C-alpha positions in Angstrom: 0.0 0.0 0.0 1.4 3.4 -0.9 2.1 6.1 1.7 -0.1 9.1 2.2 2.7 11.3 0.8 2.9 9.1 -2.4 -0.9 9.4 -2.9 -0.7 13.2 -2.4 2.1 13.4 -5.0 0.1 11.3 -7.5 -2.9 13.5 -7.1 -0.9 16.6 -7.3 0.6 15.5 -10.6 -2.9 14.5 -11.7 -4.1 18.0 -11.1 -1.0 19.6 -12.7 -1.6 17.5 -15.8 -5.3 18.2 -15.7 -6.1 14.5 -16.1 -9.7 13.6 -16.4 -11.1 10.4 -14.8 -10.5 8.3 -17.9 -7.0 9.6 -18.5 -6.2 8.9 -14.9 -7.6 5.4 -15.1 -5.4 4.8 -18.2 -2.3 5.7 -16.1 -3.4 3.2 -13.5 -4.3 0.4 -16.0 -0.7 -1.0 -16.3 -0.8 -1.7 -12.6 -4.1 -3.4 -12.8 -5.7 -1.2 -10.2 -8.6 1.4 -10.2 -7.3 3.7 -7.5 -3.9 4.9 -6.3 -4.6 3.4 -2.9 -4.4 -0.1 -4.4 -0.8 0.4 -5.7 2.2 -1.0 -3.9 4.8 1.5 -2.7 7.1 0.5 -5.5 4.3 0.9 -8.1 3.4 4.3 -6.6 7.1 5.4 -7.0 7.1 4.3 -10.6 3.8 6.1 -11.3 5.0 9.3 -9.6 8.2 9.2 -11.7 6.3 8.8 -15.0 3.7 11.5 -14.0 6.6 13.8 -13.0 8.4 13.3 -16.3 5.1 13.9 -18.2 4.6 17.1 -16.2 8.1 18.3 -17.0 7.6 17.6 -20.7 4.3 19.5 -20.6 6.0 22.5 -19.0 3.8 22.5 -15.9 6.5 21.3 -13.5 10.1 21.9 -12.9 12.2 19.5 -10.8 13.8 21.1 -7.9 16.4 19.9 -5.4 16.2 21.5 -1.9 15.1 24.9 -3.2 16.4 27.9 -1.3 18.7 25.8 1.0 21.5 28.3 0.6 19.4 31.1 2.1 19.4 29.9 5.7 20.3 32.4 8.4 19.7 35.7 6.7 18.7 38.2 9.4 15.3 39.6 8.8 14.7 37.6 5.7 12.2 34.8 5.1 13.4 31.3 5.7 13.8 28.7 3.0 10.8 26.9 4.4 8.7 30.0 4.2 9.8 30.6 0.6 8.9 27.0 -0.4 5.5 27.4 1.3 4.8 30.6 -0.6 5.8 29.0 -3.9 3.6 25.9 -3.2 0.7 28.1 -2.1 1.1 30.1 -5.3 1.1 27.0 -7.4 -2.2 26.1 -5.8 -4.0 29.4 -6.4 -2.4 30.4 -9.7 -4.4 30.0 -12.9 -1.3 30.1 -15.1 -0.8 27.0 -17.2 2.9 26.6 -17.4 5.7 26.9 -14.9 7.1 30.0 -16.6 3.8 31.7 -16.7 3.2 30.9 -13.0 6.7 32.3 -12.1 6.0 35.5 -14.0 2.6 35.9 -12.3 4.2 35.3 -8.9 6.8 38.0 -9.6 3.9 40.4 -10.4 2.1 39.3 -7.3 5.1 39.9 -5.1 5.4 43.5 -6.5 2.2 44.3 -4.7 4.0 43.6 -1.4 7.0 45.7 -2.3 9.2 42.7 -3.3 11.1 43.4 -6.4 13.9 40.8 -6.3 11.8 37.6 -6.5 11.2 35.2 -3.6 14.7 35.4 -2.4 14.1 39.1 -1.5 11.1 38.5 0.8 11.5 39.6 4.4 9.9 37.8 7.4 7.3 40.6 7.7 6.4 40.4 4.0 6.3 36.6 4.1 3.5 36.7 6.7 1.5 39.2 4.7 2.0 37.1 1.5 0.9 33.9 3.2 -2.2 35.5 4.6 -3.1 36.9 1.2 -2.6 33.5 -0.5 -4.7 31.8 2.2 -7.5 34.3 1.5 -7.2 33.8 -2.3 -7.4 30.0 -1.8 -10.5 30.3 0.5 -12.2 32.7 -2.0 -11.4 30.5 -4.9 -12.9 27.4 -3.3 -16.0 29.4 -2.3 -16.7 30.3 -5.9 -16.3 26.7 -7.2 
């Protein structure tokens, strides 16, 4: 049985790729299951790998290794964890279709908070305001659906 993290990753890629029910079932068919919960851990890892590669090829995902790790310990600046959270929250609320379009829209969004050097230039104070705004955007988005 796959871990809850694996299931979340599978469904995150399903959303990124905008897979309908039939398309998603076609991805599961080689494993002879109808739901990701019926996969083994190994099968889930293989499926995640294939979905990730498909998302990269479609331009909706960019592989990152420990983003912002080199930014620890900057006085008054947002931590790497906060920056990754902002980036993940933005990916959740953004309507942009590709990674590049999403990054550009985030840059414009950050300008509203006085941030002109990208995520790396976000202060602790700005990070709190940005996270609050993103939470509000997400709540408002779900209410309209």
